[in-house]
NUMARVO-413645 format. One record per atom (N, C-alpha, C): x, y, z; residue in three letters; residue number from 1; atom name. Coordinates in steps of 0.1 Angstrom, whole numbers, always signed. Each point is the difference from the previous one (the first is absolute). Layout:
N
  east north    up kelum firo rovex
     X     Y     Z   ala  NUM    CA
...
This chain:
102
  east north    up kelum firo rovex
  -132  +450  +181   met    1     N
    +3    -1   -15   met    1    CA
   +16    -3    +1   met    1     C
    +8    +7    +6   arg    2     N
   +14    -1    -2   arg    2    CA
    +4   -11    +6   arg    2     C
    -5    -8   +10   lys    3     N
    +5   -12    +4   lys    3    CA
    -3   -10    -8   lys    3     C
   -12    +0    -8   arg    4     N
    -6   -13    -8   arg    4    CA
   +14    +3   -12   arg    4     C
    +4   +13    -5   ile    5     N
   +10    -1    -9   ile    5    CA
   +13    -5    +5   ile    5     C
    +2    +2   +11   ile    6     N
   +14    -3    +6   ile    6    CA
    +0   -18    +1   ile    6     C
   -12    -5    +5   ile    7     N
    -2   -16    +2   ile    7    CA
    +0    -5   -15   ile    7     C
    -7    +8    -8   leu    8     N
    +2    -6   -14   leu    8    CA
   +15    -1    -6   leu    8     C
    +7   +11    +2   ala    9     N
   +13    +0    -5   ala    9    CA
    +9   -10    +7   ala    9     C
    -1    -1   +13   ile   10     N
    +5   -12    +8   ile   10    CA
    -1   -13    -7   ile   10     C
   -13    -3    +0   leu   11     N
    -5   -12    -7   leu   11    CA
    +5    -4   -14   leu   11     C
    +2   +12    -9   leu   12     N
    +4    -2   -15   leu   12    CA
   +15    -4    +1   leu   12     C
    +8    +8    +9   ser   13     N
   +12    -2    +2   ser   13    CA
    +5   -16    +5   ser   13     C
   -10    -2    +9   ile   14     N
    +3   -15    +4   ile   14    CA
    -1   -10   -12   ile   14     C
   -13    +3    -5   leu   15     N
    -3   -10   -12   leu   15    CA
   +11    -2   -10   leu   15     C
    +6   +13    -5   ser   16     N
    +9    +1   -10   ser   16    CA
   +13    -8    +5   ser   16     C
    +4    +4   +12   val   17     N
   +12    -9    +6   val   17    CA
    -3   -14    +0   val   17     C
   -11    -5    +1   leu   18     N
    -4   -15    +1   leu   18    CA
    +1    -5   -14   leu   18     C
    -5    +8    -9   phe   19     N
    +0    -3   -15   phe   19    CA
   +15    -3    -3   phe   19     C
    +9   +10    +2   ile   20     N
   +13    +1    -4   ile   20    CA
    +9   -13    +6   ile   20     C
    -2    -1   +13   val   21     N
    +6   -14    +7   val   21    CA
    -8   -12    -7   val   21     C
   -10    +0    -3   lys   22     N
    -6   -11    -6   lys   22    CA
    +5    -4   -16   lys   22     C
    +1   +12    -5   thr   23     N
    +6    -3   -15   thr   23    CA
   +16    -4    +1   thr   23     C
    +6    +4    +9   gln   24     N
   +14    +0    +2   gln   24    CA
    +5   -14    +6   gln   24     C
   -10    -8    +7   thr   25     N
    +3   -12    +6   thr   25    CA
    -4   -11    -7   thr   25     C
    -9    +1   -11   thr   26     N
    -6   -10    -7   thr   26    CA
   +12   -12    -6   thr   26     C
    -3   -11    +4   thr   27     N
    +9    -9    -8   thr   27    CA
    -2    -3   -13   thr   27     C
    +9    -1   -10   pro   28     N
    -3    -4   -14   pro   28    CA
    -4   -15    +0   pro   28     C
    -8    -4   -11   val   29     N
    -5   -14    -4   val   29    CA
   +13    -5    -6   val   29     C
    +4   -12    +3   ile   30     N
    +9    -6    -8   ile   30    CA
    -5   -14    -5   ile   30     C
    +0    +1   -12   asn   31     N
    -4   -12    -8   asn   31    CA
   +10   -11    +0   asn   31     C
    -1   -10    +6   gln   32     N
   +11   -10    +2   gln   32    CA
    +1   -11   -12   gln   32     C
    +2    +8   -11   gly   33     N
    +4   -10   -11   gly   33    CA
   -12    -3    -7   gly   33     C
   -13    -1    +5   his   34     N
   -13    -3    -9   his   34    CA
    -4   +10    -7   his   34     C
    -6    -3   -13   asp   35     N
    -3    +8   -10   asp   35    CA
   -12    +9    +2   asp   35     C
    -7    -2    +9   ser   36     N
   -14    +7    +2   ser   36    CA
    -2    +5   +15   ser   36     C
    -1   +15    +0   ser   37     N
    -3    +4   +14   ser   37    CA
   -13    +1    +4   ser   37     C
   -10    -5   -11   glu   38     N
   -14    +0    +3   glu   38    CA
    -4    -9   +10   glu   38     C
    +8    -9    +1   tyr   39     N
    -1   -13   +10   tyr   39    CA
    +5    -1   +11   tyr   39     C
    -4    -5   +10   lys   40     N
    +8    -5   +12   lys   40    CA
    +3   -14    -2   lys   40     C
   +13    -4    +4   ile   41     N
    +5   -14    -3   ile   41    CA
    +5    -6   +14   ile   41     C
    -6   -11    +2   val   42     N
    +3    -7   +11   val   42    CA
    +7   -14    -3   val   42     C
   +10    -4    +8   glu   43     N
    +6   -12    +0   glu   43    CA
    -6   -12    +7   glu   43     C
    -6    -9    -6   tyr   44     N
    -5   -12    +9   tyr   44    CA
    +8   -15    -4   tyr   44     C
    +2    -8   +12   lys   45     N
    +4   -11    -2   lys   45    CA
   -11   -12    -1   lys   45     C
    -3    -7    -9   ile   46     N
    -9   -10    -1   ile   46    CA
    +0   -10   +13   ile   46     C
    -9    -2    +6   thr   47     N
    -1    -7    +9   thr   47    CA
    -9   -14    +0   thr   47     C
   -11    +1    -8   glu   48     N
    -8   -10    -4   glu   48    CA
    -6    +1   -13   glu   48     C
    -3   -12    -6   ile   49     N
    -9    +0   -14   ile   49    CA
   -11   -11    +2   ile   49     C
   -11    +7    -2   asp   50     N
   -14   -11    +2   asp   50    CA
    -6    +2   -13   asp   50     C
    +2    -8    -9   gly   51     N
    -7    +0   -12   gly   51    CA
    +4   +13    -9   gly   51     C
   -11   +10    -1   asn   52     N
    +4   +12    -7   asn   52    CA
    +1   +12   +10   asn   52     C
    +3    -3   +10   gln   53     N
    +1   +11   +11   gln   53    CA
   +15    -1    +5   gln   53     C
    +6   +12    +1   phe   54     N
   +14    +0    +7   phe   54    CA
    -1    +7   +11   phe   54     C
    +7    -2   +10   tyr   55     N
    +3    +6   +13   tyr   55    CA
   +14    +5    +2   tyr   55     C
    +0   +13    +3   gly   56     N
   +15    +5    +2   gly   56    CA
    +1    +6   +14   gly   56     C
   +12    +3    +2   lys   57     N
    +3    +8   +14   lys   57    CA
   +12    +9    -5   lys   57     C
    -2   +14    +5   ser   58     N
   +12   +10    -1   ser   58    CA
   +10    -2   +11   ser   58     C
   +11    +7    -3   glu   59     N
    +8    +2   +14   glu   59    CA
    -5    +4   +10   glu   59     C
    -8   +11    +1   asp   60     N
    -7    +7    +9   asp   60    CA
   -13    -6    +7   asp   60     C
    -1   -15    -5   gly   61     N
   -11    -7    +5   gly   61    CA
   -12    +1    -5   gly   61     C
    -2    +8    -9   thr   62     N
   -15    +2    -8   thr   62    CA
    +0   -12   -10   thr   62     C
   -13    -4    +1   lys   63     N
    -5   -12   -10   lys   63    CA
    -8    +4   -11   lys   63     C
    +0   -10   -11   ile   64     N
    -8    +5   -12   ile   64    CA
    -3   -14    -4   ile   64     C
   -14    +1    -7   val   65     N
    -5   -12    -6   val   65    CA
    -3    +6   -14   val   65     C
    +3    -7   -11   phe   66     N
    -2    +6   -15   phe   66    CA
    -1   -14    -8   phe   66     C
    -8    +2   -10   ser   67     N
    -2    -9    -9   ser   67    CA
    +8    -3   -13   ser   67     C
    -1    -9    -7   ala   68     N
   +10    -2   -10   ala   68    CA
    -3    +8   -12   ala   68     C
   -12    +6    +1   glu   69     N
    -3   +10   -11   glu   69    CA
    +8   +14    +1   glu   69     C
    +7    +2   +10   ser   70     N
    +8   +13    +1   ser   70    CA
   +14    -3    -4   ser   70     C
    +5   -15    -3   ile   71     N
   +13    -3    -5   ile   71    CA
    +0    -2   -13   ile   71     C
   +10    +4    -8   asp   72     N
    +3    -3   -13   asp   72    CA
    +0   -13    -2   asp   72     C
    -9    -6    -9   ser   73     N
    +0   -15    -3   ser   73    CA
   +13    -7    -3   ser   73     C
   +10    +6    -5   ser   74     N
   +13    -7    -5   ser   74    CA
    +9    -1   +14   ser   74     C
    -3    +4   +10   val   75     N
    +8    +1   +11   val   75    CA
    -6   -11   +10   val   75     C
    +9    -7    +6   thr   76     N
    -4   -12   +10   thr   76    CA
    +5    +4   +12   thr   76     C
    -7    +2   +10   ile   77     N
    +2    +5   +14   ile   77    CA
    -1   -14    +9   ile   77     C
    +9    +0    +8   gln   78     N
    +0   -12   +10   gln   78    CA
    +2    +7   +15   gln   78     C
    -3   -11    +9   val   79     N
    +1    +4   +14   val   79    CA
   +16    +4    +2   val   79     C
    +3   +12    +8   asp   80     N
   +11    +5    +1   asp   80    CA
    +5    +8   -10   asp   80     C
    -6    +2   -10   asp   81     N
    +3   +14   -10   asp   81    CA
    -4   +11    +7   asp   81     C
    +9   +11    -5   val   82     N
    -3   +14    +1   val   82    CA
    -8    +7   -11   val   82     C
   -10    +8    +2   val   83     N
    -6    +5    -9   val   83    CA
    -3   +15    +3   val   83     C
    -1    +8   -11   leu   84     N
    -2   +13    +3   leu   84    CA
   -15    +3    -4   leu   84     C
    -7    +6   +10   val   85     N
   -15    +3    -3   val   85    CA
    +0   +14    -3   val   85     C
    -9    +5    -9   tyr   86     N
    -2   +14    -5   tyr   86    CA
   -14    +3    +4   tyr   86     C
    +0   +11    +9   phe   87     N
   -13    +3    +3   phe   87    CA
    -4   +15    -4   phe   87     C
   -12    +4    -2   glu   88     N
    -3   +14    -3   glu   88    CA
    +4    +7   +12   glu   88     C
    +6   +14    -2   lys   89     N
    +5    +8   +13   lys   89    CA
   -12    +4    +8   lys   89     C
   -13    +2    -7   asp   90     N
   -11    +5    +5   asp   90    CA
    -8    -9    +7   asp   90     C
    +2   -13    -3   asn   91     N
   -11   -11    +3   asn   91    CA
    +9   -14    +4   asn   91     C
    +9    +3   +10   ile   92     N
    +9   -12    +3   ile   92    CA
    -8   -12    +4   ile   92     C
    -9    -1    +7   gly   93     N
    -8   -11    +5   gly   93    CA
    -6    -7   -12   gly   93     C
    -7    +4    -8   lys   94     N
    -6    -5   -12   lys   94    CA
    +6    +2   -13   lys   94     C
    +9    +8    +0   gly   95     N
    +7    +1   -14   gly   95    CA
   +10    -4    -5   gly   95     C
    +1   -13    +3   leu   96     N
   +11    -9    -5   leu   96    CA
    -1    -1   -19   leu   96     C
   +11    +5    -2   val   97     N
    +2    +3   -17   val   97    CA
    +6   -15    -6   val   97     C
   +12    -3    +5   lys   98     N
    +7    -9    -5   lys   98    CA
   +10    -5   +10   lys   98     C
    +2   -16    -3   val   99     N
   +12    -6    +8   val   99    CA
   +11    -4    -9   val   99     C
   +11    +2    +4   glu  100     N
   +12    -7    -9   glu  100    CA
    +9    -6    +9   glu  100     C
    +7   -10    -5   lys  101     N
    +9    -8    +7   lys  101    CA
   +11    +9    +0   lys  101     C
    +9    +1   +13   lys  102     N
   +11    +5    +0   lys  102    CA
   +13    -6    -3   lys  102     C
């Protein structure tokens, strides 16, 4: 019985030390001038336009395809333009919210 209490005390102390280290080393989230922190914002350069479809590529090589429905109708986007694409933070793959010309 004593051994179990000693082991439990050791495990609780290790857990509390890990918790303290984790809370002290978390990096703060920095909002880079964008008005909403509920979105993930990625910058893409438009590489091709095919009818209603826009193709883009980010600096890290990630590609995207989106339709003109995601863009404000008053904005004209051409090849080599840079756009900001807003995604839902919890659903980046299919959570495209809007596209803005930078």
